[in-house]
C-alpha positions in Angstrom: 107.7 95.9 76.8 111.2 95.6 78.3 113.3 93.3 76.0 115.8 92.5 78.7 113.2 91.4 81.2 111.5 89.3 78.5 114.8 87.6 77.7 115.4 86.9 81.4 111.9 85.4 81.9 112.5 83.3 78.8 115.7 81.9 80.3 114.3 81.5 83.8 111.2 79.6 82.7 112.9 77.8 79.8 110.4 79.0 77.2 110.6 80.9 73.9 110.6 84.7 73.9 107.6 84.9 71.6 105.6 82.9 74.2 106.4 85.5 76.9 105.6 88.5 74.5 102.3 87.0 73.3 101.3 86.1 76.8 102.0 89.6 78.1 100.1 91.2 75.2 97.1 89.1 76.0 97.3 90.0 79.7 97.7 93.7 78.8 94.5 93.4 76.7 92.6 92.3 79.8 92.5 88.5 79.1 92.4 86.4 82.2 94.9 83.6 82.9 92.3 80.7 82.6 91.0 82.2 79.3 94.5 82.5 77.8 95.4 78.9 78.9 92.3 77.5 77.4 91.5 79.6 74.3 94.8 81.1 73.2 97.1 78.1 73.0 98.3 79.0 69.5 99.5 82.4 70.6 101.2 81.1 73.8 102.6 77.9 72.5 100.2 75.9 74.8 101.4 77.4 78.1 99.5 76.2 81.1 98.0 78.4 83.8 101.0 78.0 86.1 103.4 79.2 83.4 101.2 82.1 82.4 100.8 83.1 86.1 104.5 82.9 86.6 105.2 85.1 83.5 102.8 87.7 84.9 104.3 87.5 88.3 107.9 87.7 87.3 107.4 90.4 84.7 105.5 92.6 87.1 108.2 92.2 89.7 111.0 92.8 87.2 109.3 95.8 85.8 108.8 97.3 89.3 112.5 96.5 90.1 113.7 98.2 86.9 111.6 101.3 87.6 112.9 101.5 91.1 116.4 101.2 89.9 115.8 104.2 87.6 114.2 106.2 90.3 117.0 105.5 92.8 119.7 106.4 90.2 117.9 109.6 89.4 117.4 110.6 93.1 121.1 109.9 93.9 122.2 111.8 90.8 120.2 114.8 91.8 122.2 115.0 95.0 125.4 114.9 92.9 126.6 111.7 94.6 126.2 109.1 91.9 129.3 107.3 90.9 129.8 104.8 88.0 130.5 102.0 90.5 127.3 102.8 92.5 125.2 102.9 89.3 126.6 99.6 88.1 125.8 98.0 91.5 122.3 99.3 91.4 121.7 98.0 87.9 123.2 94.6 88.9 120.8 94.2 91.9 118.4 91.3 91.4 116.0 92.1 94.3 114.2 95.2 95.4 115.6 94.9 98.9 119.1 95.1 97.4 118.3 98.3 95.6 116.9 99.8 98.8 120.0 98.8 100.7 122.1 100.7 98.2 119.8 103.7 98.4 119.6 103.7 102.2 122.7 106.0 102.8 121.3 108.6 100.4 117.7 108.7 101.7 116.3 111.8 103.3 116.1 110.7 106.9 113.6 111.6 109.5 114.7 112.8 112.9 117.1 110.2 114.3 119.9 110.2 116.9 122.4 110.4 114.1 120.7 113.4 112.4 120.6 115.2 115.7 124.3 114.4 116.2 125.1 115.8 112.7 123.3 119.0 113.7 125.7 119.3 116.6 128.5 119.3 114.0 129.9 115.9 115.0 130.0 114.2 111.5 133.7 114.8 111.1 134.4 113.4 114.6 132.5 110.2 113.5 134.8 109.9 110.5 137.8 110.1 112.8 136.4 107.2 114.8 136.1 105.2 111.6 139.7 106.1 110.8 140.7 104.7 114.3 142.6 107.8 115.1 144.7 107.1 118.2 144.3 110.6 119.4 140.5 110.5 119.4 139.9 112.0 122.8 142.0 115.0 122.1 140.3 115.5 118.7 136.9 115.2 120.5 137.9 118.0 122.8 137.8 120.4 119.8 134.0 119.8 119.5 133.2 120.7 123.0 131.0 123.9 123.1 127.8 125.3 124.5 125.8 122.4 123.0 128.4 119.7 123.4 129.2 119.7 127.1 132.2 117.5 127.3 134.4 114.9 125.4 132.4 111.9 126.6 129.2 113.5 125.3 130.8 114.4 122.0 132.0 110.8 121.5 128.7 109.3 122.6 126.8 111.5 120.0 129.3 110.8 117.3 128.8 107.1 117.8 125.2 107.4 116.8 126.4 108.7 113.4 128.9 105.7 113.2 126.1 103.2 114.1 123.8 104.6 111.4 126.6 104.5 108.8 127.3 100.9 109.7 123.5 100.1 109.4 123.4 101.9 106.0 126.2 99.7 104.5 124.5 97.6 101.8 127.1 94.8 101.8 126.8 94.4 105.6 123.1 94.2 105.4 123.2 91.7 102.6 125.6 89.5 104.5 123.6 89.6 107.7 120.3 89.0 105.9 121.8 85.9 104.1 123.2 84.7 107.5 119.7 85.0 109.0 118.2 82.8 106.3 121.0 80.2 106.5 121.5 80.0 110.2 118.7 81.9 112.0 116.0 80.2 114.1 112.4 81.1 114.4 110.9 80.7 117.8 107.4 80.9 119.2 106.2 80.8 122.8 102.7 81.0 124.3 101.9 84.4 125.9 101.3 84.4 129.6 97.6 84.5 130.6 96.4 84.0 127.0 93.9 81.2 126.5 94.0 78.8 123.5 90.7 77.1 124.3 90.9 74.4 121.7 94.7 74.1 121.9 95.0 74.9 118.3 98.5 76.2 118.7 99.7 73.7 121.4 102.7 72.5 119.4 103.9 76.1 119.1 103.7 76.9 122.8 107.5 76.5 123.0 108.7 75.8 119.5 111.8 76.6 117.5 113.2 75.6 114.1 115.9 76.7 111.7 114.5 79.2 109.2 115.9 77.4 106.2 114.1 74.1 107.1 110.7 75.3 108.4 107.7 74.2 106.3 105.3 76.8 104.9 102.3 75.5 106.8 104.2 75.9 110.1 105.0 79.5 109.2 101.4 80.2 108.5 100.3 78.5 111.7 102.8 80.5 113.8 101.7 83.8 112.0 98.0 83.0 112.8 98.8 82.3 116.4 100.7 85.6 116.7 97.9 87.5 115.0 95.4 86.0 117.4 97.6 87.2 120.3 98.3 83.7 121.6 101.9 83.3 120.4 104.9 85.6 120.7 107.3 85.1 117.8 110.9 86.1 117.4 114.0 85.3 115.4 117.2 84.1 117.0 120.6 84.5 115.4 124.2 83.9 116.4 124.8 87.6 117.3 128.4 86.9 118.5 129.3 85.6 115.0 127.6 88.6 113.3 129.3 91.0 115.6 132.7 89.4 114.9 132.0 89.7 111.2 131.5 93.5 111.6 134.5 93.9 113.9 136.7 92.2 111.3 135.4 94.6 108.7 135.7 97.7 110.7 138.5 97.4 113.3 142.0 97.1 112.0 144.4 99.2 114.1 143.2 98.1 117.5 143.8 101.4 119.2 142.3 100.9 122.7 140.1 104.0 122.7 138.7 103.7 119.1 138.3 99.9 119.4 136.1 100.3 122.5 134.1 103.0 120.6 133.7 101.0 117.5 132.6 97.9 119.5 129.9 100.0 121.1 128.8 101.4 117.8 128.6 97.9 116.3 126.5 96.6 119.1 124.2 99.6 118.9 123.9 99.4 115.2 122.9 95.7 115.3 120.6 95.9 118.3 118.8 99.2 117.5 119.0 99.5 113.7 120.1 96.5 111.7 118.5 93.4 113.3 114.9 94.8 113.8 114.6 95.8 110.1 116.3 92.7 108.8 114.1 90.5 111.0 111.0 92.3 109.6 112.3 91.6 106.0 113.0 88.0 106.7 109.6 87.4 108.3 107.9 89.2 105.4 109.7 87.0 102.8 108.9 83.9 104.8 105.2 84.9 104.8 105.2 85.5 101.1 106.8 82.2 100.3 104.5 80.4 102.7 101.4 81.9 101.1 102.7 81.1 97.6 103.3 77.5 98.7 99.9 77.2 100.3 98.3 78.4 97.1 100.4 76.0 95.1 99.4 73.1 97.4 95.7 74.1 97.3 95.8 74.2 93.5 97.4 70.8 93.3 95.0 69.3 95.8 92.0 70.8 94.0 93.3 69.6 90.7 93.5 66.0 92.1 90.0 66.2 93.5 88.6 67.5 90.2 90.4 64.8 88.2 89.0 62.0 90.4 86.5 59.7 88.7 83.1 61.4 89.4 81.1 58.3 89.0 82.8 55.0 89.8 82.1 52.0 87.7 79.5 53.8 85.4 79.4 54.3 81.7 78.4 57.8 80.9 76.9 59.4 77.8 78.0 63.1 77.7 75.4 65.3 76.0 76.5 68.7 74.8 73.3 70.6 73.7 72.9 73.0 70.8 70.4 74.0 68.1 71.9 74.7 64.7 75.2 72.8 65.1 73.6 69.8 66.7 74.0 68.0 70.0 77.4 66.4 70.5 77.5 62.9 72.1 80.4 61.2 73.8 80.3 57.8 75.4 82.9 57.5 78.3 83.8 54.1 79.9 84.2 53.6 83.6 88.0 53.9 83.0 87.6 57.3 81.2 88.2 55.8 77.7 86.2 57.5 74.9 84.1 54.7 73.3 82.0 56.6 70.8 81.5 60.2 69.5 78.5 61.3 67.5 76.2 64.3 66.6 72.4 64.3 66.6 69.9 67.1 65.5 66.8 66.7 67.6 66.0 70.5 67.7 65.5 73.4 65.3 66.3 74.0 62.6 66.6 70.3 61.4 64.2 68.7 63.9 65.5 65.2 63.3 63.7 64.0 66.5 63.1 60.3 65.6 66.5 59.8 64.1 68.1 61.4 67.2 66.0 59.3 69.6 67.0 56.1 67.8 70.6 57.0 68.0 70.5 57.6 71.7 68.6 54.3 72.3 71.1 52.5 70.2 74.0 53.9 72.2 72.3 53.0 75.5 71.8 49.4 74.4 75.2 49.0 72.7 77.4 50.5 75.5 75.1 49.7 78.4 74.8 53.4 79.4 74.2 54.0 83.1 74.0 57.8 83.1 73.4 60.6 80.6 75.0 64.0 81.7 73.6 67.0 79.9 75.8 70.1 79.7 74.7 73.7 80.4 74.1 76.1 77.6 72.0 76.8 74.6 69.1 74.2 74.2 69.9 72.6 77.5 66.2 72.7 78.6 65.0 71.3 75.3 67.7 68.6 75.5 66.6 67.6 79.0 63.1 67.2 77.8 64.2 65.2 74.8 66.4 62.8 76.9 63.7 62.5 79.6 61.2 61.2 77.0 63.8 59.1 75.2 65.0 57.1 78.2 61.5 56.0 79.0 61.8 53.7 75.9 65.2 52.4 76.9 65.6 48.7 77.7 67.7 49.4 80.8 67.6 51.8 83.7 69.3 55.1 82.9 69.8 58.1 85.1 69.8 61.6 83.6 71.7 64.5 85.1 71.1 68.0 83.8 73.4 71.0 84.3 72.0 71.7 87.8 72.7 68.1 88.8 69.0 67.3 89.3 68.5 63.6 88.4 65.7 62.0 86.6 65.4 58.2 86.9 63.6 55.9 84.6 
């Protein structure tokens, strides 16, 4: 186990480190989350299912993050390009996407416009554009040859390298991604000639909302409409603001020729490379968060349903069947107060049938029992027969429910 990750989880969830360690050990041994929550309270310090699930989720993510950091550092180091600053930045990253941003410039790229331009020997010309060399057209003339027909073509191809370098800049991508989350808008429109027979997605036919405010259930609805080919979904951002951010970062000398070139490269980088991938990342993160929220809401709703009073206004005798250890009894009031607890031994090996029958009849009379609920397990059939015969002698009407919820009425 990774000690640093365990310490971080402990701080994030405000629990003790031993609770994290013991929980992870139980999970590694194959124990399920419900089992740990119910039967291993001593080991976990009474963590509930949500806390255990969060520990499992966070540890898995952090472990994958740590492994990816190691892999990225190794891959960059093998190229002889790793610096101490880059290594520190990778190790400080808190998200996988940040690690991938830092690794992006060093990845082996498939065939792109930039790689084709590099094959033409135009990488150094791209660097001169970045330097805002005022003599850029004369410099570009040096690159004209059989494959590079003229100066304009040389500059056009070199700009593909510039655009890809802008796209590969980790700090640019982080800023733009954060900007999308803070100020971006998600928009959906109904596709032409697509039928929505029951008008399930009517409110999303022409809908937009800021990403930071949109509720999870609306994200899921929009995604379903898109999947069913009824809605077209897009993200809208203040592209002028984002372009100006990049221009301020990249353009300093304001030479006329290089300024025009860099403006073109920035527009191309945003439109062709940066925004499509960042929008995919933003939508993927929205989807994950929406699904997590839906599960959380479902769990809470289910919990509330399960905690509702199952039988309103009735006094219940809970009957937990067993042979050797006896049948446990619990009388529960209509307001869920425990009125009485007892044990009887109507079955083998003690066979105290009469004594057990008298005890049940006494409880029925004393607490005005309306229902006897028999649990499932060892001796449940025998217990059902015992109760069925016993309630025939009761002075009041009592219903009996067995583990399959089949009722017997007196």
